[in-house]
Each structure stands twice: as structure tokens, then as C-alpha cells.
C-alpha positions in Angstrom: -36.2 -42.2 23.6 -36.5 -38.4 23.7 -34.9 -36.8 26.7 -38.1 -35.0 27.8 -40.1 -38.3 27.8 -37.3 -40.0 29.9 -37.4 -37.1 32.4 -41.2 -37.3 32.7 -41.1 -41.1 33.2 -38.3 -40.6 35.8 -40.5 -38.1 37.7 -43.4 -40.6 37.7 -41.1 -43.3 38.9 -39.8 -41.2 41.8 -43.4 -40.4 42.9 -44.3 -44.1 42.7 -41.3 -45.0 44.8 -42.0 -42.3 47.4 -45.7 -43.5 47.6 -44.6 -47.1 48.1 -42.0 -46.4 50.7 -43.5 -43.6 52.8 -47.3 -44.0 52.6 -47.8 -47.7 53.5 -48.9 -48.3 49.9 -49.7 -52.0 50.4 -51.2 -51.9 53.9 -53.3 -48.8 54.6 -55.5 -48.9 57.7 -59.2 -49.6 56.8 -58.3 -50.8 53.3 -60.9 -53.2 51.9 -61.3 -55.0 48.5 -64.2 -52.6 47.7 -61.6 -49.8 47.8 -59.4 -51.7 45.3 -62.4 -52.2 43.0 -63.3 -48.5 43.1 -59.7 -47.6 42.3 -59.5 -50.0 39.3 -62.9 -48.9 37.9 -62.1 -45.2 38.2 -58.6 -45.7 36.6 -60.1 -47.6 33.7 -62.9 -45.1 33.2 -60.4 -42.2 33.3 -58.1 -43.8 30.7 -60.7 -45.3 28.4 -63.5 -42.7 28.6 -62.6 -39.4 30.1 -59.3 -38.7 28.5 -60.2 -39.7 25.0 -63.4 -37.7 25.2 -61.5 -34.6 26.5 -58.9 -34.9 23.7 -61.5 -35.4 21.0 -63.7 -32.7 22.3 -60.7 -30.3 22.5 -59.7 -31.1 19.0 -63.3 -30.6 17.8 -63.6 -27.2 19.5 -60.2 -26.1 18.2 -61.3 -27.0 14.7 -64.3 -24.8 15.1 -62.3 -21.9 16.5 -59.5 -22.2 13.9 -60.5 -24.4 11.0 -57.3 -23.7 9.0 -54.9 -24.5 11.8 -54.8 -28.2 11.3 -52.1 -27.9 8.7 -50.4 -24.8 10.2 -47.0 -26.5 10.6 -47.0 -27.8 7.0 -47.1 -26.2 3.6 -49.1 -27.5 0.6 -48.3 -26.2 -2.9 -49.4 -27.1 -6.4 -46.7 -27.5 -8.9 -47.3 -27.8 -12.6 -44.6 -29.3 -14.7 -43.6 -28.3 -18.3 -45.4 -31.5 -19.5 -48.7 -30.2 -18.1 -48.9 -32.6 -15.1 -49.8 -31.3 -11.7 -48.3 -32.4 -8.4 -49.4 -31.6 -4.8 -46.4 -31.1 -2.6 -46.7 -31.4 1.2 -43.8 -30.3 3.3 -43.3 -29.9 7.0 -40.2 -29.0 9.1 -38.6 -32.5 8.7 -40.1 -34.2 5.7 -41.8 -33.7 2.4 -43.8 -35.8 -0.1 -45.2 -35.4 -3.6 -48.5 -36.8 -4.9 -49.1 -36.7 -8.6 -52.6 -35.6 -9.7 
């Protein structure tokens, strides 16, 4: 696991533990089952609808604003061999691949 992901997960865990220990997480005054249903539905709608829509919409708008930026971190070159065959070479910072045409 990458260190930055571990740190983010640790921060989330600390906040969860603080919420459980200091905010009467399991027994809030006036809490009803309707409140739990609202929390579950809103969490699911956020994860399954809102976030994917926002990410896809952002990617779409970015592709309109900068259409050539999708492959900005990689390079694509055409190489012609002495035998007359052509290869498309893709390379990024860590890997490369060749496809014969």
C-alpha cells in the first residue's frame, strides 16, 4: 500500500474513533429508525449516483476544454522498420508497449 493512502485511511479511522467515543455515536437523543433510513439512503445515493456523475461530468468537461490532454503523460510515436513494417509505440513514465500495424 502506498504511504499516502495509508495516511488518508489512518486519518479517517481517527475521525471515526473520535466520533464513536465522544459524540455518543450509538445512542443519540431523539434518534429514530427513520433517521437511520435517511442516512443509509443518502449515503448510497452519494456513492452510487452523485460521485460517479460528478467524476464523469468533470472528465467530459475537461475533454471539451483540453481535448488533447488525455494522453498528456504518455508519448505515442510511429516507427518504421527497415523491412517496411510500422509499429505504434506507447510510452509513459513507467512502462512502454509496442503494437505492430
